[in-house]
C-alpha positions in Angstrom: -0.1 0.0 0.1 1.4 3.4 -1.0 2.3 5.7 1.9 3.5 9.2 2.4 5.5 10.4 5.1 6.3 13.8 6.2 10.0 14.7 6.3 10.0 18.1 7.7 7.9 21.0 8.6 8.7 24.8 8.4 7.1 28.1 8.0 7.8 29.4 4.7 7.2 32.8 2.8 5.9 32.9 -0.7 5.1 35.3 -3.5 2.4 34.4 -6.0 2.1 35.9 -9.4 -0.3 35.7 -12.2 1.2 35.7 -15.8 -0.3 37.9 -18.3 0.8 36.8 -21.7 0.1 37.5 -25.3 0.0 34.5 -27.8 3.5 34.5 -28.9 4.5 34.7 -25.0 2.2 31.6 -24.5 3.8 29.6 -27.2 7.3 30.6 -25.8 6.3 29.5 -22.4 4.7 26.2 -23.6 7.8 25.4 -25.6 10.4 25.8 -22.7 8.4 26.6 -19.4 11.7 26.3 -17.3 13.9 28.6 -19.4 11.1 31.1 -20.2 10.1 31.4 -16.5 13.9 31.8 -15.3 14.6 34.3 -17.9 11.3 36.1 -17.0 12.0 36.1 -13.2 15.7 36.9 -13.3 14.9 39.8 -15.7 12.7 41.2 -12.8 15.7 40.8 -10.3 14.9 37.4 -8.7 17.4 34.6 -8.0 16.1 31.4 -9.5 17.8 28.3 -8.1 15.2 25.8 -9.6 11.8 25.5 -11.2 8.9 23.3 -10.5 6.6 22.6 -13.4 2.9 21.6 -12.8 2.3 18.0 -14.5 -0.8 19.5 -16.1 1.2 22.2 -17.8 0.8 21.1 -21.4 -2.9 20.3 -21.1 -5.3 22.0 -23.5 -7.3 22.9 -20.5 -4.4 25.0 -19.1 -5.0 28.4 -20.4 -3.6 30.6 -17.5 -0.6 30.1 -15.2 0.3 31.2 -11.7 3.9 31.3 -10.5 5.0 30.9 -6.9 8.4 32.3 -5.9 9.6 30.6 -2.5 11.4 33.4 -0.5 12.4 31.2 2.5 12.9 27.6 3.6 14.6 24.7 1.8 13.3 25.6 -1.4 14.3 29.3 -1.3 14.8 30.9 -4.7 13.0 28.3 -6.4 9.8 28.9 -8.7 6.9 26.8 -9.5 4.4 27.3 -12.2 0.9 26.1 -11.8 -1.8 25.8 -14.3 -5.0 27.4 -13.6 -7.8 25.5 -15.3 -10.6 27.5 -16.9 -14.0 25.9 -16.1 
Protein backbone atom coordinates (compact mmCIF):
# COMPACT_ATOMS: atom_id res chain seq x y z
CA UNK A 1 0.00 0.00 0.00
CA UNK A 2 1.35 3.46 -0.92
CA UNK A 3 2.31 5.70 1.93
CA UNK A 4 3.42 9.30 2.30
CA UNK A 5 5.61 10.37 5.21
CA UNK A 6 6.29 13.95 6.25
CA UNK A 7 10.01 14.55 6.40
CA UNK A 8 10.00 18.10 7.73
CA UNK A 9 7.77 21.01 8.60
CA UNK A 10 8.71 24.65 8.46
CA UNK A 11 7.18 28.05 8.03
CA UNK A 12 7.87 29.46 4.59
CA UNK A 13 7.21 32.71 2.80
CA UNK A 14 6.11 32.83 -0.82
CA UNK A 15 5.08 35.33 -3.44
CA UNK A 16 2.44 34.43 -6.03
CA UNK A 17 2.15 35.97 -9.48
CA UNK A 18 -0.39 35.66 -12.28
CA UNK A 19 1.13 35.59 -15.75
CA UNK A 20 -0.37 37.96 -18.32
CA UNK A 21 0.88 36.73 -21.70
CA UNK A 22 0.07 37.40 -25.34
CA UNK A 23 -0.19 34.49 -27.78
CA UNK A 24 3.50 34.60 -28.77
CA UNK A 25 4.55 34.59 -25.11
CA UNK A 26 2.21 31.66 -24.43
CA UNK A 27 3.87 29.67 -27.22
CA UNK A 28 7.33 30.48 -25.84
CA UNK A 29 6.27 29.44 -22.32
CA UNK A 30 4.78 26.16 -23.56
CA UNK A 31 7.90 25.39 -25.63
CA UNK A 32 10.34 25.85 -22.72
CA UNK A 33 8.57 26.50 -19.40
CA UNK A 34 11.70 26.30 -17.25
CA UNK A 35 13.85 28.50 -19.48
CA UNK A 36 11.08 31.02 -20.12
CA UNK A 37 10.18 31.34 -16.45
CA UNK A 38 13.83 31.56 -15.36
CA UNK A 39 14.50 34.39 -17.84
CA UNK A 40 11.29 36.21 -16.86
CA UNK A 41 12.03 36.05 -13.11
CA UNK A 42 15.73 36.88 -13.43
CA UNK A 43 14.88 39.90 -15.62
CA UNK A 44 12.75 41.10 -12.70
CA UNK A 45 15.73 40.78 -10.32
CA UNK A 46 14.91 37.41 -8.72
CA UNK A 47 17.40 34.64 -8.06
CA UNK A 48 16.12 31.35 -9.45
CA UNK A 49 17.78 28.19 -8.13
CA UNK A 50 15.24 25.77 -9.60
CA UNK A 51 11.84 25.52 -11.23
CA UNK A 52 8.92 23.18 -10.58
CA UNK A 53 6.46 22.69 -13.46
CA UNK A 54 2.88 21.47 -12.90
CA UNK A 55 2.25 18.06 -14.49
CA UNK A 56 -0.91 19.51 -16.12
CA UNK A 57 1.18 22.24 -17.74
CA UNK A 58 0.81 21.15 -21.37
CA UNK A 59 -2.88 20.28 -21.12
CA UNK A 60 -5.28 21.98 -23.51
CA UNK A 61 -7.37 22.92 -20.45
CA UNK A 62 -4.45 24.97 -19.13
CA UNK A 63 -5.03 28.52 -20.34
CA UNK A 64 -3.57 30.57 -17.51
CA UNK A 65 -0.67 30.08 -15.13
CA UNK A 66 0.32 31.17 -11.65
CA UNK A 67 3.93 31.44 -10.56
CA UNK A 68 4.93 30.83 -6.93
CA UNK A 69 8.33 32.10 -5.77
CA UNK A 70 9.61 30.59 -2.52
CA UNK A 71 11.30 33.28 -0.42
CA UNK A 72 12.43 31.11 2.47
CA UNK A 73 12.85 27.53 3.58
CA UNK A 74 14.64 24.64 1.96
CA UNK A 75 13.25 25.62 -1.47
CA UNK A 76 14.21 29.31 -1.20
CA UNK A 77 14.70 30.97 -4.59
CA UNK A 78 12.84 28.18 -6.37
CA UNK A 79 9.81 28.94 -8.54
CA UNK A 80 6.82 26.83 -9.42
CA UNK A 81 4.50 27.39 -12.36
CA UNK A 82 1.00 25.97 -11.94
CA UNK A 83 -1.82 25.58 -14.38
CA UNK A 84 -5.04 27.44 -13.67
CA UNK A 85 -7.76 25.48 -15.41
CA UNK A 86 -10.65 27.46 -16.80
CA UNK A 87 -13.95 25.73 -16.17
